[in-house]
C-alpha positions in Angstrom: -0.3 -0.1 0.2 1.6 3.4 -1.0 0.1 6.5 0.4 0.8 10.2 -0.3 1.8 12.1 3.3 -0.2 15.1 4.3 1.8 18.3 5.7 0.7 21.0 7.4 -2.2 21.8 10.3 -4.8 19.4 11.0 -8.1 20.3 8.6 -11.6 20.4 10.3 -12.7 17.6 8.4 -11.7 14.4 6.8 -13.1 12.9 4.0 -12.9 9.1 2.9 -13.5 8.3 -0.3 -12.9 4.3 -1.1 -12.8 3.9 -4.8 -13.0 0.6 -6.9 -13.1 0.8 -10.7 -14.1 4.2 -10.5 -13.1 5.8 -13.0 -16.2 7.0 -14.6 -17.6 8.7 -11.5 -14.8 9.4 -9.3 -14.0 12.9 -10.7 -17.8 14.0 -10.1 -17.2 12.9 -6.4 -13.8 14.8 -5.9 -15.6 18.2 -7.4 -18.4 17.7 -5.4 -16.1 18.0 -2.6 -13.8 20.7 -4.0 -17.2 23.0 -4.1 -18.2 22.1 -0.5 -19.1 25.7 1.4 -17.0 24.4 4.0 -13.6 24.3 2.7 -11.3 23.4 5.6 -10.9 19.6 4.6 -8.5 16.9 3.6 -9.9 14.3 1.1 -8.6 10.8 1.5 -8.7 8.7 -1.8 -8.1 5.0 -1.1 -8.0 3.2 -4.2 -8.9 -0.6 -3.3 -6.6 -2.0 -6.3 -8.5 -0.8 -9.2 -7.7 -2.2 -12.5 -8.5 1.0 -14.5 -7.7 4.4 -14.5 -9.1 5.3 -10.6 -5.5 5.8 -8.9 -4.5 7.8 -12.2 -7.7 10.1 -11.7 -7.0 10.1 -7.7 -3.4 11.4 -8.3 -4.2 13.8 -10.8 -6.5 15.6 -8.6 -4.1 15.5 -5.7 -1.2 17.3 -8.0 -3.9 20.4 -8.7 -5.2 20.5 -4.8 -3.2 19.9 -2.3 -6.0 18.6 0.0 -6.5 15.5 -1.4 -4.1 12.6 -0.5 -4.2 9.1 -2.3 -3.7 5.6 -0.5 -3.1 3.2 -3.1 -3.9 -0.7 -2.1 -2.0 -3.2 -4.6 -5.1 -5.6 -4.9 -8.7 -5.3 -4.4 -9.9 -6.5 -1.1 -13.9 -6.7 -2.3 -14.8 -5.3 1.0 -15.7 -1.9 1.2 -15.0 -1.9 4.8 -11.0 -2.5 4.6 -10.8 0.9 2.0 -12.7 2.8 4.7 -10.6 1.6 7.3 -7.4 2.2 5.8 -8.8 6.1 5.5 -9.9 6.4 8.7 -5.9 5.0 10.0 -4.8 8.1 7.9 -7.2 10.8 8.7 -6.5 13.7 10.7 -9.5 15.8 10.9 -11.7 16.6 13.8 -14.7 15.3 12.2 -14.5 12.2 9.7 -17.1 12.0 6.7 -17.8 9.5 3.8 -18.4 9.7 0.3 -18.4 6.5 -2.2 -16.8 7.3 -5.2 -19.6 7.2 -7.1 -22.0 9.4 -4.9 -21.8 13.3 -4.6 -22.4 15.7 -2.0 -24.7 18.8 -2.1 -22.3 21.9 -1.7 -23.8 22.9 1.9 -23.4 19.2 3.4 -20.4 19.1 5.3 -21.1 22.6 7.1 -24.7 22.0 7.5 -23.5 18.4 9.5 -20.7 20.2 11.1 -23.4 23.3 12.5 -26.1 20.0 13.7 -23.0 18.0 15.6 -22.4 22.0 17.3 -25.9 22.4 17.8 -26.8 19.3 19.2 -24.0 18.0 20.8 -24.4 15.0 19.5 -20.9 13.0 17.7 -22.4 11.5 15.2 -24.5 13.0 12.3 -26.6 11.5 9.3 -28.9 13.0 6.5 -31.2 12.4 3.4 -30.1 11.1 0.3 -31.5 11.6 -3.5 -31.0 8.3 -5.8 -29.4 9.0 -9.5 -30.6 5.8 -11.7 -27.7 5.5 -14.0 -29.7 3.3 -16.5 -32.2 6.1 -17.0 -30.5 9.3 -16.2 -33.3 9.5 -14.0 -33.1 11.6 -10.8 -35.2 10.5 -7.9 -37.8 13.4 -6.7 -37.4 13.3 -3.5 -35.0 11.9 -0.9 -35.3 8.6 0.0 -35.7 9.3 4.0 -38.4 11.8 2.9 -40.5 9.3 0.5 -40.5 6.5 3.5 -41.8 9.3 5.5 -38.7 8.7 7.8 -39.6 11.7 10.3 -43.3 10.6 11.0 -42.6 6.6 11.3 -39.3 7.5 13.4 -41.5 9.9 15.7 -41.3 8.3 19.0 -37.4 7.9 18.4 -36.9 11.9 17.2 -36.6 15.0 19.1 -37.2 18.4 16.9 -34.8 20.8 17.6 -35.2 23.6 15.3 -35.1 23.9 11.7 -34.0 21.0 9.6 -32.3 19.5 12.9 -33.3 16.4 14.8 -31.7 14.6 17.5 -32.6 10.8 18.0 -33.3 9.6 21.1 -30.9 7.0 23.0 -33.2 4.3 22.0 -33.0 5.3 18.2 -31.2 1.5 17.7 -34.0 -0.2 18.2 -35.6 1.9 15.0 -32.6 1.0 13.0 -33.5 -2.7 13.9 -36.2 -2.5 11.1 -35.6 0.6 9.2 -32.0 1.2 7.4 -32.1 5.1 8.1 -28.6 5.8 8.0 -27.2 6.2 4.6 -23.1 6.0 4.4 -22.2 8.8 2.1 -24.2 11.2 4.4 -22.2 10.7 7.7 -20.1 12.8 9.6 -18.7 12.1 13.1 -16.3 13.4 15.6 -13.2 11.9 15.8 -13.4 10.7 18.9 -15.8 8.2 18.8 -12.6 6.4 16.7 -10.8 6.0 20.1 -14.1 4.5 21.9 -14.3 1.3 19.3 -11.8 -1.3 19.4 -12.8 -2.2 15.7 -14.3 0.3 13.1 -16.0 -1.3 10.5 -16.0 -5.1 10.8 -14.0 -6.5 8.0 -15.3 -10.1 8.0 -18.6 -8.3 6.5 -19.0 -7.6 2.8 -22.2 -5.5 3.4 -23.9 -4.2 6.4 -20.4 -3.4 7.5 -21.4 0.5 7.8 -24.8 -0.5 9.7 -23.1 -2.5 12.2 -20.9 0.5 13.0 -23.8 2.8 13.6 -24.9 0.7 15.9 -21.9 0.4 17.7 -21.3 4.0 17.7 -25.2 4.5 19.1 -23.4 3.3 22.5 -21.6 5.9 22.9 -23.6 9.3 21.5 -26.9 10.0 20.1 -27.0 10.6 16.6 -28.4 14.3 15.0 -30.3 14.1 11.8 -30.4 17.0 9.8 -33.8 16.7 7.5 -32.0 17.6 3.9 -30.7 16.0 0.9 -26.9 16.1 1.1 -25.9 13.3 -1.0 -27.0 12.2 -4.8 -26.2 8.2 -4.6 -26.2 6.4 -8.1 -27.8 3.5 -8.1 -26.5 0.7 -10.9 -25.6 -2.7 -11.4 -21.8 -2.5 -10.6 -22.5 -2.0 -6.7 -21.9 -4.8 -4.3 -25.3 -4.3 -3.2 -27.0 -4.5 -6.5 -24.8 -7.2 -8.1 -25.0 -9.5 -4.5 -28.4 -9.1 -3.6 -28.4 -12.5 -1.5 -25.4 -12.0 0.0 -26.2 -8.1 1.0 -29.5 -9.8 2.7 -27.3 -12.4 4.6 -25.0 -10.2 6.2 -27.9 -7.9 6.7 -29.6 -10.8 9.0 -26.5 -11.1 10.7 -25.8 -7.8 11.8 -29.7 -7.4 13.1 -29.3 -10.9 14.6 -26.2 -10.0 17.0 -27.5 -6.2 17.5 -31.3 -7.7 18.6 -29.2 -9.7 20.5 -27.3 -7.3 22.5 -30.2 -5.0 22.7 -32.9 -7.2 23.6 -32.5 -6.4 27.5 -33.4 -2.8 26.5 -36.2 -3.5 24.1 -39.9 -3.1 24.5 -42.1 -6.5 23.7 -43.4 -4.7 20.4 -40.0 -4.0 19.4 -38.7 -6.9 19.8 -41.7 -8.3 17.6 -41.0 -5.8 15.3 -37.0 -6.7 14.4 -38.2 -10.5 14.7 -40.4 -9.8 12.1 -38.0 -8.2 9.8 -35.1 -10.4 10.8 -37.8 -13.8 9.6 -38.9 -11.9 6.5 -35.6 -11.2 5.4 -34.7 -14.9 5.8 -37.7 -16.1 4.0 -36.5 -13.9 0.9 -33.0 -15.6 0.9 -34.8 -19.1 0.8 -37.1 -18.2 -1.8 -34.2 -16.4 -3.8 -32.3 -19.5 -3.1 -35.0 -21.7 -4.5 -35.4 -19.9 -7.4 -31.8 -20.2 -8.2 -32.0 -24.1 -8.0 -30.4 -24.3 -4.6 -33.5 -26.3 -3.1 -30.9 -27.4 -0.3 -30.1 -24.3 0.7 -33.7 -23.0 0.3 -34.9 -25.4 3.0 -32.2 -24.3 5.2 -33.2 -20.3 5.0 -36.8 -21.3 5.3 -36.1 -23.3 8.4 -34.2 -20.3 9.8 -37.7 -17.9 9.2 -39.8 -20.3 10.7 -37.5 -20.3 13.7 -37.2 -16.9 14.2 -40.9 -16.5 13.4 -43.0 -19.4 13.1 -45.4 -18.6 10.1 -47.6 -20.8 7.5 -45.7 -19.2 4.4 -41.8 -20.3 5.9 -43.6 -23.9 6.6 -45.3 -24.3 3.3 -42.3 -22.9 1.7 -40.0 -25.4 3.4 -41.8 -28.4 2.1 -42.0 -26.5 -1.3 -38.4 -26.6 -1.4 -38.5 -30.5 -1.6 -39.4 -30.2 -5.2 -37.1 -28.4 -7.8 -38.5 -25.1 -8.8 -38.3 -26.3 -12.4 -40.5 -29.0 -11.7 -42.6 -26.5 -9.9 -43.3 -24.7 -12.7 -43.8 -27.5 -14.9 -46.2 -29.2 -13.1 -48.0 -25.8 -12.5 -48.4 -24.8 -16.0 -50.0 -28.0 -16.7 -52.5 -27.2 -14.4 -53.0 -23.6 -15.5 -51.8 -21.9 -12.6 -48.8 -20.0 -11.7 -46.0 -20.8 -9.4 -44.9 -18.5 -7.0 
């Protein structure tokens, strides 16, 4: 691994930009950081062993702007946690922010996040994002959280401070067990949190390593939420989550199960039931995907996991149905003029 060294006083914010084969998007991501209304930043690009021009693009920007530093890994890790941890280890700022290489930040993102931290006393802030669909060029008309009515759904877990700023209540992790509220490319947190967790991003996880960390950081601080769009997130088939939907769900199940067990003593019965239902549903979806892929044995295992988490008729029937290969079930259903689910 190689790194361009930084000299001079510490910046206010370090922005970690993990990048893998991101030559198509990295320039836009970096320019969005150059355009921030808060300019006292360092930008740490971690090239995770890219095979395209990602490193060259990063180094060209570093030559033009002293705020950019480049860490180049010799081989790809296949895990965002590895690149993010490398960036964290090199960060000098009082605050830490993240921006994935295929996302962009709105100009006021960092300024407004820091203002929310100072206003609330929280050590961690997040905000809303809009999705840009690469295949069609369509920009979602509203933020992801706004579309999901996050403020209304999470109302029991939020305290309105003023304007767009909310402070999440101490029991907010209970809500995170059933709702993915925190997008990594909107996060800004105080570097003091780095000293409170022995493990930052868990490198044993391919996906949901960020959600796992947010659960753990919530043990040390309340979160601030800025009800604004801070990031434009590109949605495309090359992303890890889009290209590996089953593995993504499996990591999500592991993370939720671990934190449900850790938090169980602090949760209400209603919160436990909601989290359990969510995990069971995810296990059912993994089982069905395995059955559709022709993996009957794997499907039966996951249907059984779903039933053990929350005994439902659907999981039991799915388990029995998985003894029949899906191709055979489809053929039989067509013979009787039925549709196989």
